[in-house]
N, C-alpha and C positions, 0 to 999 in steps of 0.2 A: 324625060326624067326617069322613065322606067329602067333604062339601062344604067343610070347613074346611081340609084339608091340601093344600098346593101340591106338596109333594115328600116322598118317602120315600127315604132312603139306607139300603141294606141292606149289612151287612158281616159276614163270618164272623168277623172279628176287629175289635173296637172297644174303645177304652179308655173305660170308663164308671166313673167314680169310682175306687176302688182296685183294679178288676178289669179284665182283658181278656176279653171275652165276645162271642159272636155277638149281633148286635142289629140292629133296624130303628129308624131315627131319623126321626120325622115332623116336618115343618116347615110352619108356617103363618105366612105373612108373613115376618117376619125372625127368628122365635124357634122354639125347639124346643118342639113341642106334645105329642110322645109319644115314649117310648122303650119298645119292645116286644121280644119274642123275635124272633129272625131269621126263624123259620118262621111267624110270626103278625103280619105287617106290617099296619098300618092302611091303609085305602084312601086313595089320593091321586091327584092329577091326573097325576103323573109319578113313576116309580120309577127310581132309579139303583142298580145292583148293582156293588159293588166287586169287582175281580178277586181270585182266590184268594191272590195274593201281596201284597195291599194290606191296610193296617190303617187304620181310621177313628180319627183323633185330633181332639181339640178344637184350635181355633186357639191358637197360642202367644201369650203376653203378654210382650213385651220392654219392661221398664221402664227401660232404660238405653240410649238411642239419641241420638247427637249428629247433628242434621240440618243445622245451621249456616246455614240460610236464615231471614231475609235477611242480607246483609253478607258472608258467605263461601260463597255458593252455588256458587262454583267448586270448593269442597271437597265439598259435598253439598247437595242440595236435597230438598224434600218429594216431588216426583214420583219422583225416582230412588230415594231411600231407601225409600219405601213400596212401590214396585214390587219392590225387592230383598226387602223384608220378606215380601210376599205369596208371592214365589217360594220363600222359605224356610219357609213354613208359619206365619208370624207374622201375626196378624190385628189386633193392637193394639200400638201402641208409645207410650211416653211419652218426649217430647223433652226433652233436657237444656237448661238455661237458658244455656249457653255452647256453642259458639263463634260464635253468631250476633251480629250487630251491628244493633240494640242487644241486649244480653243481657236475659233475662227477669227483670229485677229491679224493675220497676214495672208497674202495670196498663197504662199507655200502651204499654210495650214488648210486653207480652203481647198486647194487641189488634193491634199491628202484626204480630206473628208469626202470629196467627190469620188476619188478613186476607190475608197472603201464602199461607198454607197452604190456605185455602178453595178448594175446587173442583179441587185437584190431588193429593189423597191417595187412594191405592188401598186403604189399611187405615184403621182408626179410630186417631185420634191424640189423646193428651192431653199436657199440658204441666206440667213442674216449674217452680216459681219459683226464684229465686236469692237466697241470703243473702250479702250482701257488706258491707264496712264502711260504716256510715252509713245502711243502708236498713231498720233495724228498723221505722220507721213505715210502710214499704211492705208489710210482711209480712201484716198484717191485711187490707188491701184486696186483695192478691193472693189470699189464702185465700178471701175472699168472692167473688172473680171466678172461682174454680173450679180453681186449680192443685192438683196432687195432693200437694204438699208442697214442701220447699225443699232446694236443694242448696248445700253450702258446701265450700270448700277450707280445709285447715289449713296449706297452703304455696302458693307461687306457682302459679297455675293454668296459666301459659303464655301467657295473653292479658291485656293490660294493663287491658282494660275490665271484667274480672271479678276483683276483688281477693279476697285470702284473709283469713280471720278469725284474729286473735290469740286466745289463750285467754280474755281478758276479753271480747272481742267475741263469741266463741262462747257464753259464759255468758249475755250479754244476749239474743242471738238465740234461744237455746234456752229461756230464760225466756218469751219471747214465743210461740214455737211450742208450748210446753207449755200456755200459756193458751188458745191457739187449738185445741188438740187435733190439731195438724198434725204430720206426719212430717218430721224433719230427716234428710237423707241426706248423708253426709260422705265426702269424699275424705280418707282418714286416713293421711297421712304427715307426719312432723315435719320441716320444712325445716331445722331446726337440726342434725339428725342426718344429713343428706346429706353425702356426701364427694366434692365435685366434683374434688378433686385426684386421685381414683382413676380418673377418665375417661382413656381411652387410645385416642383416635381410633376406629378400626374394631374394636377388640378388645371382644367382648361381655363378657368377664370384668371389664374395667374398668368398664363401665356397670353391671353387676350389683353390683359392690363399692361403687359410688357411691350406691346406694339400698338400704342394709342392712335386714334384718328389724327391727332395733331402731327404725327410723324409723316403720314401721307400728305396732309394738307400743306405742310411746310415745303416738302419736296416738290409737290405739284406747283406751288407758287414759284419755285425756282425755275422749273421747266417753262412755265408760262413767261417768266421774265426773259429767259434766254431766247425763246422762240420770238418774242416781241422785239428784242434787241437786235437779233441777227436776221430776222425775216425768214428764218428757216422753218422746216417742216418738222413737227414733233408729234409723238404719239405716247400716251400713258398706258402702260400695260396693266393688266389684272387689277382694275380699280375695285377695292372692297369698301371704301368709305363713301357713302352716299352724300355726306356733308360737303365733300369736295366738288360736287357737281356745279354748285352756284358759281364758283370761281372759273371753272372750265367753260361754263356757258357764257359768262361775261367776256372772257378772252376771245371766244369764237365770234361773239357778236361784234367785237372790235376788229375782226378780220385776221386774228392770229390763226395760222395754219396748224390746227391742233385737232387730234382725234383721240378717242379713249375707248378702251374695251373693258368688259367684265367677263366673268367666267361662270360656267354652269354651277360650280360648287358655291359661289356666293349667292346664286339665285335659288339654290335648293336647300341648303342647310342653314341652321341658325345656332348661335352660341348657346342659347338656352337648352338645346338638346344635344350638345356635344358632351358625351360622357367623359368623366375623368379617366385618364389613361388611354383614351381613344386617339392615339397618335396617327392613325390612318387619316384623320381629318386635320392634321397640322399642315398649314401652308402659310406663306408670307407674301403679302399682308394677310392677316387672319380672317377667318369666317367670323362675322360680327352678329349682332342681335337681330331678331326677327323684324323689328321695325326698320332697321337699316336695310335688310333684304327687300322688304316691300318698297322702300324708297328707291332702290336700284331698279326694280321692275317698273316703277313709275317713270324713272329717268329714261329707261329704254323706250317706253311707250311714247314719251314726249320727244324723242329724238336727241336727247342730251347725251346718251351713250350710243356709240356708233355700231358696235358689234360685240358678239360673244364668241370667244375662242376657248379652247380647252385648258391652256397652260398645262399640257400633259407633262408632268414632271415626276417620272418614276425613279425608284431605287430598289435595292434588294430588300427582302423581308427583314433581314437582320438590322439594316440601317433604319428602317421604318419603326422597328420595335426596340431600338437601342435605348438602354436605360430602363427597360421594362415598363414602358408607358410614360416615361418622363418627357414632357413637352420641350424642355430645354435641351435634351440630348438627342431626340429622334430627328431624322432628316425631314425637312419640310417639303411637301409637294404632293400633288394629287394626280394619279394616273387615270385619265378619263377620255382619251381621244376616241375610244370606241363607244362611249356612253353619252357624249355631249348632246347629240341630237335627241335621244329619248328623254334625257334629264331636262333639257330646256323645253321640249314640247310638253312634257308632263306639267311643268309649272306654268307654261304659257296658256295652255287650254283651260287650266283652272282659273286663270285671270282674264279669260275672254279674248285671248289673242288667237289669230288664225295661223295656218301654216305659211301663208305669204309673209307674215311678220318674221317667223323663224328663218325662212329662207333669206330674207333681207339681212337679218342679223348675222347669219352664220355662213352665208355663201356670197351674195352679191356685194354687200358692203365691204367685206374683208378683201375680196378680189379687187374691187375698185381702188381701195386705199393703197394697195401694193402694185398696182399697174397691170393686173391680170384680167384685162377686159374681156378675154375670151373664155374665162372661167366663171363658175358660180351662177349661171343663167341658162335658160332654155330659149335660145334665139338663133336665127340663121347666122352661120359663121362661127358660132361658139364651138368649143370642143364638146364632143358628145359624151360628157360626163353626166350620168343619170343615176337615179336611185329609185328603186321600187320600195315604197314605204307603206307600212300598214299602221296608220295612226291610232287605231282603236284597239289593236292587240296589245295586251299587257304581258309583262314578264317580271320575274324576280331575279335580280342580279346574282349570278353564280360566278365567283371569281375563277373557277376552273374552266369556264367557257369563254373567258376573255383571252384575246390574242396577245396582249402586251406581255413582256417577258416574265415579270414577277407577279405571283398571285396575291396581290394586295390591292384593295380598292375601298375608297371611302363609301362607295355605293353598295357594298356587299349586303345582300339580304333586302335591299330596297326594292319596292314595287314601282316600276316605271311603265309608261305608256309609249308605244311606238316601236315597231320592229322593222329593221332594215332586212328585206328579203333578198335583195339583189342589188349589186352596184356595178355599173358599167364605167369603164375608163376608156375614153375616146372610142366608144362604140362597141367595146368588147367586154363581156362579163369578167369580173375579177374572180378567179378561182378561189374557193375556200379550201385550200390545201396545196398540194404540190403537183396538181395535174398539168400545170403549164408554167412556163418561165415567167417571172414577174415582168410586166410591161411598163412599169413606171419610168418616167423620164426625169432627168436632172435639169431643172429650169434655170435660166439666167434672166435677170431683169432685162426687159426690152426685147427679148427674143420670143418668137412664137414656137 
């Protein structure tokens, strides 16, 4: 083995499966070749010892990232988004099919996006396809081309080139994805239950009232019904309404193939402390009350929520502040791919959770749901995607030090725990700057 191993990383604390243990991780080429006791490391060309205050984690897998390139690269591009991801301990992202132009609703559009991304990604990147009115014939070819599943909206997406599905259209699309064995991921809000009359300029209470829990619950009921009827695989993105958990739990108990995610902002913020005019905190569905936030944490602890992803949804400063702090006018979305790990860890440790829980929610479970069994874990045969993490070091979020394109963050000025000191992608440190060419790969479903 001495001739085979390029690197050994030794850590007195490492998250290996469901345990945090001392370990030595041996790397050959781009993969993990050995996991041994800390005091019995295999021979290697080079050894890296983590500091006493550091924990070795697997690279996170964030399956909900809006990159927006091409077409809206001024919002976010592959170079900036993936540098931010690496700085946050994320080594794999899946890019959403909107808000780029063209959206990823045809094979031609997918190839356009891949061509743009090639050579400028600092982490590994896969792609979702989109399910929109009239493109059921495109779903099979997109699946064959390697998308990881399909994203749809059940209400206006906010961009005209990505239309939403009516109930009958969802039924047709899910019949097709069921036949393909593909995952349908759904923005689950019922547009007919929104109350735009409740909007009240810069008052957050008005925005919250305009997007009631009932809108999420009705849409989730529709997703459950279609997954049950078709036998298809479904996933609810960015759940904000903890009251919907009971219906999701019941469906899963019945054998419906259904998963659900929530996001760091729903676990961190609460409506009672969103200041009027603070449109950097506008997202859809909205951040709800503190009691709801605690119920989401409880659902995570109980296993009723499967994982946590960023829903990194950036835009320009002007769009975020459009209307001078008017929640009805400002673009909705929170840019957080770099901050998801410390944000979730800060909340998790306050509630008695361990790093093994955070790794399960943000690395292993996400990878497993999308078929990336070689990602999000430290085990022999997995990609050597690793993170040097200092869980007790705290920092105050400074937007000028974030790598995503526009200096806007809901977390600005917030004190968080947990600093990513180094990220390895397939055994090589990701450079913080331009010292090396980006090494990220473009992933296809089913390929290693």
